N, C-alpha and C positions, 0 to 999 in steps of 0.2 A: 503493499500500501504505498510504503513511503517514496519507493523508487517511481510508483505510476504517479502518486503526485508531486514528485521533481519534474517528472517529463513534462505534465500540462503547466506546472510553470514556466518551463523552458520551451515549450512550444508555441503557448500564447502568449508571447514577448510584448507584446500595446498592454495586452487585461493587466499582466505582471508589473508594469513599467505603470502603470495607469495607478492601484492597488496599492503601490508600495509609497506613490507619491501622496494620496492623502492620505494612507496612517500616519505617512512622515507630517506632513501641515498639522493634523489633527493632535499629534503627539508635541510639535514642538510649541503650537501656538497653546493648548493649555497647560502646558509646564512653564513655558518660558512668561507669559500674562498673569498667572499664576504668582510666580515666585518675586517677578517683577512691581506686582500691585501689594503684594503684603508687604515686599522690600519697603516701599514709598510709606505705608500707614505706621511701620516700625521708627523708621526715621523722624515722621512728625514725633510719634511720642516720646521716643529718644530726647531730641531735639528740645521737646519742651519740659523733661524730665530734669535735663542737666541744666538747662538754661538758667533754672533758678528753684524752682520747688524742692528739687530732690529726691533718692529715692526712697529715705523713710525720714518721716518726723514725729517728732516727740511735742506733746501738747500737756498743760493741767486736762483734764478729762473734762471738765465742765466749760473749757474755754471754746470747746467745738459750737455749742449750742450758744453759749452766753459769752459772746469774747469781748470782756471788760474787763478794766486794772484787777478787778476783785480774784481773777481765775487764772493767775500767772503763773510761770515756775519760781517761787520764790526763793529755793535752794538751789541755784544752778549752777554753781559750782561742783556742787555733791553731788548733784542732776548730771549731770555732766560726764563725770567721776564714773558712775554707775553705766551710762550710757557706753563707754569707749571702752566699758571692760566687758562689753558684752562679747560675745565669740561671734566673728564676722564682719565686725565695726572696722574698716578702716581708718576713716577721720570722722569727726564729727563735731559741732559748731555751733556756735549759740548766736540766736538773733532777739533782739527785740523791736517790735514792727510797731508803728502807730502813725499819724497822720500829724502835721504841719500845716500853717498858714503860712505859705512864702512870700516875701515882699522887697518890691527894688522902688525905685522911684518911678517908674512908671505901669508897674504890675504889682498885681497879689492874686497870687493863683494855690488853691489846694493841692496836695498831692501826698504820696506814701516819706515816712522818715524813719529811717529805718536802721537799725545800728547793728553793726556785723563786726568780727573776730578775722581781721583783713589777712591774715597768715593762711588760717586753717576756710577762710570762707573759700578763696581762692583755690584748694585744690577741690572742693565743692561743686560750686557753680561756676560759668563762664564769666562771672563778672569780672575778673581780671582780664579775661582773652577780649573782652569785649573792647577795651578801651581804643578812643580813636584820638582823644587829643590828652594831652598834663601826663599827669601820672596816676598809678591808681592807689589806694589807701595804704598805709603802714601801722603798724601797731603804736607808733609813739605820735600819731599826727591829734594834733586838737581840732581846732575849730575850723577843719576842711571837709569841704562837699563832693562824693563824686555824683553826676548826675545824669539821669536820663538825655540825648542832643534832642529830642523833641520838646521833654521838657524846659532844657535848657534855651530851645529856640522861643517857647511859650513865655517864659520870662522877659527874653532878649537879653540873655547874659554872657557873656564869654569866659574861656578859661582867665583866672586871675581878677575875676568881680568880685564884690562882697555883696550879700543879699542878708536878708532879716529873716527869721523865721519865729513864731510863736505858737506855742505850742501846749499840753496837757503832761504834765509829770507824771513820774507812777504812781507817785503821791499824792494826787490831782492838785498839785500846787500849781502854781503860773509857771511858764519855762519859755524864755525866749534867749535870743545870743545872734551874734553878725558871724556869719558864717564864708568862707572863701573858698569858691570854684578850684579844687585841686586837679579835679578830672572829670573827661567829660564820654557816655559810654554807647556803643550803640549793638544792641541786640535786634535779633532776629525776629521780635514781638514788640509790633507798634506802640499798644496798649499800655505794655512796660517802662519803655523808652521816654511815654507821653506823660508819665506821672510818679518815676521812681528814683530816690535819693538815696543815698548812703553817709555814713558818719561811722567814724572810728568807734567801737562800744567804750572804750576806753575813756574817752572825753562825752559821749553820749551821757554815761553813766551819772557823772559831772552835773549835768547841765538838766537833764529828765528824772533826777533821784532811782537812776535804776541799777544801783549797784547791787551785783547778783544776784539780778532778774534777769530773766526772758520769755518772752511769747513762745518759743519753740527751740527745741534741737534739732536740727539738720543732721541726718546722716548718709555718710558715704561707702555702701558694702565692698568689701572683697571682690563679692563676685555680682553682677547685673545679671544673670540667670532668674528668669521669676521662681522660682521655687526656691534656690537659694536665697533670695529678697525675703519671702513671706517666714522661714525659716527664722532668718535673721532678724527680722522684725520680732519674731516672738522670744526669741534670746534676749532682744533687747526688754520687750516687755517682763520676763520673765526677772530681769535687775531692778524692776522697778515698782513701787506699791503701784496700786490699784487708782491712786490718785493721778496718777499719769495714764497716757495714752500712746502705744507706739504705734504709727499708721504709716505704711508701705504704701507707694506710688496709687494702688490702686484703689485706694480710699481718697488720697488727697487729689487724686487728676481725674475722678471717675467719672464727670462728664465729656475730658477728651477720648477717656478708652473707650466709653459707650458709645460715642462717634464712630470710632475706628472699628466697632466692632459692628457697629450697622454701615458702616460702608464696605464692610470685608464681605457682610452678609450679602449686601447688592452686588457685589462684585463675584460673587460664586455664583446669583444669580445670572449673572450676564453670562457667566463663562458657561455655567450651565445650558443655557438656551443655545449660544455658539456649540457647546459639543453637540448638544441632540438636532442641531444643523447637519454638523459633518456625520454624524453616528448616522442617520437616516440616509446621508448621500452615499457613505460607505456601501448600509446595509441596501440601497436600492439598485447600486453599480453590481454589488456581490450578486443580489437577485436576478439581477438581467444576462449576466453572465454563466451563471450557472443555469437560467432557464434557457441560454443561447445551447446549452450541451444534453438537451434532454436525451436526442436518439443516443447519444453514445453513452448514456448511463443506461437507455434500453437496452444497449447491444449487451452492455457487462451483466446487467441481470440475466441474457437471457440466456448466456453462457456461463451463469452459474453463482454469478458476484451475490453476495448477500448483502440487504439494505444497512446493516452495519460494518461492511466493509467500505462499500458507498462514503458510509457519515466518515469514518476514520478516514478515508481518502483525500474528503473535500476539508477535512477541520485539520488535519496536518498541511494542506494548501495555504489555507488560513491563517496557521500559524508560522510557516515558514514564512508567507509573505509578510506578516504581520510584527514578525521578531525584528527581521530587517529594517521594514519601514517604521517602528516604534523606536528600535534600538538606535537609529541613525537619528531620527526627530531630536530623540529624549537627548542624544547625545550633543548635539548641536546647540540645544537650549541650554544643558547644562553648563557647556564651555564660555557661552552667550552670559548666561547667568554670573559665574564666577570671574568673569572679564567684567561685568559692571559692580558686581560687588567691590572690586580692586580699583577699580574705574568710575566712579559713578558719572552718570550723566547730568551735565552741567546745566541748570534749569536755563540760563540766561541763552545759552547758544540755542538751547532744544525751541525755546520759542521765540527768539530773536526779537524782531519789531513788531512779530503781531499780538503781544500782550504786555502788558507793563506789570509784572510778576509782581513786584513789591506794592505798589498801589492795590491790586489786585488780594494780597494778604491784609492791607489794611484793612481794607473794606469788610473784610468777615474776620479780622482778629484773630488770625491763625501766625504760627510760628514761620514767620520765613527760611526757608533752607536753601543753599547756593548750588548746592547736587544733589540727586536721589540715587543712590546704590539699591541693586536688586538684593532681591533675599537668598544668601545661598546657602540651599538647606538639604544637606542630601537624602536624608529620610523622608522629607516634603516632597522632592522629586522623585523618588523611589514608586512612593505609595501613587501622585498623580499618574506619572509613568504605568503604573499595574491595572488602575482603572482605564487607562485608553487601554491598554492591553485586549484586558479583557470584553470591553465593551467593543473592540473589533475581531475578536473569536465570535463573540456571541448573533454580530451581524452576521453570520450564513446560517443560523440557528433553524430561522423560517424558510429558507429555500432548501436545506436539506430535507425537513420533515414535506413540503412540496413535493420534492424526487422521489422520495421512498412512499410516495402514497402512488406512484404513477406504477400500472401495471407494464411487464417489458415489452407487451406487442403497441400500446397506444404510444409509449414511448418510443418506439422504434420507428412510428409512423408521423410522430412531430414533425412539420415544416419550422 
């Protein structure tokens, strides 16, 4: 039966080439599009997490529902030590986030006012990497401010300018000071650049009466694997009392992740429609090919070939052709995904002048990314390839049933 199947494949070269090309195209499109789409979703989440929020955050449990000065991390140093001692924690830093009214001679605008520990913060977020003018904060800074470029533009200030701020201290006292613009940053998130400003926590504590107090502690885990992050989050929680809550980014960035999941579902739905179309194209083509060989099957039946043997021969044909087409298609898709994983697509070159990417991202308040990598995941590639392979083999099931139902004489007289 294998020899007969091989002879049929070699005898009908046109049919063979078209079948291989169809399965090759279906496999390539299904594997490649899925890998590229998944990579684009992952980079959006990754960029959003590393920009500022962090993979893990510790807060006072009551702060989540009632974010007031009554529900802060009051013994910050002790809590920070406990967090750092948890297994799987690479770096941890404290933050104090509040709001302030910033004033110049021309403008008065409200915005974020956040105290950070500059050295450890630089290892967790992309604030330092986002510097475009001046210098990043240092642990010795006093009244220095690190501000978003859009925020600086709204206040109409530049590097070295002095502005005033008014806010409420951690003890509900009146807090105000004159501060100097030390650095200006620009991230991929417009709303963040438009309202964020940072100060060295050591000096911030003096002005805001927030010594040994934080609104949150942010953690960088040793591994970015989702399962590991959940385990490390639990390790941190085990080191803390019930007063505190260790949250993974699955909680802190739930809306973004939900949006990516919805996008992924729609992506699979679109790929599913595409695959159904391709599957029926392959199935119809196989049906026509097998239908055109009915006389051949009639002769085989008349000389004693059983339906099981014919079934075996036809399955062997599609297995051989499917293996070649799916193998080549998957191989090309895998190579392309690996290449695009190592050499991400430049977003600006991809769209050129057709669309203003930055304006588009601003409009929808999305994280701006310059390059989009593909997801090179061999396990995912294997399962998607296997799915196409099985579907290709099943595409000959109906034609085989149809052929085996025909009587030898009826089949031999078929035109």
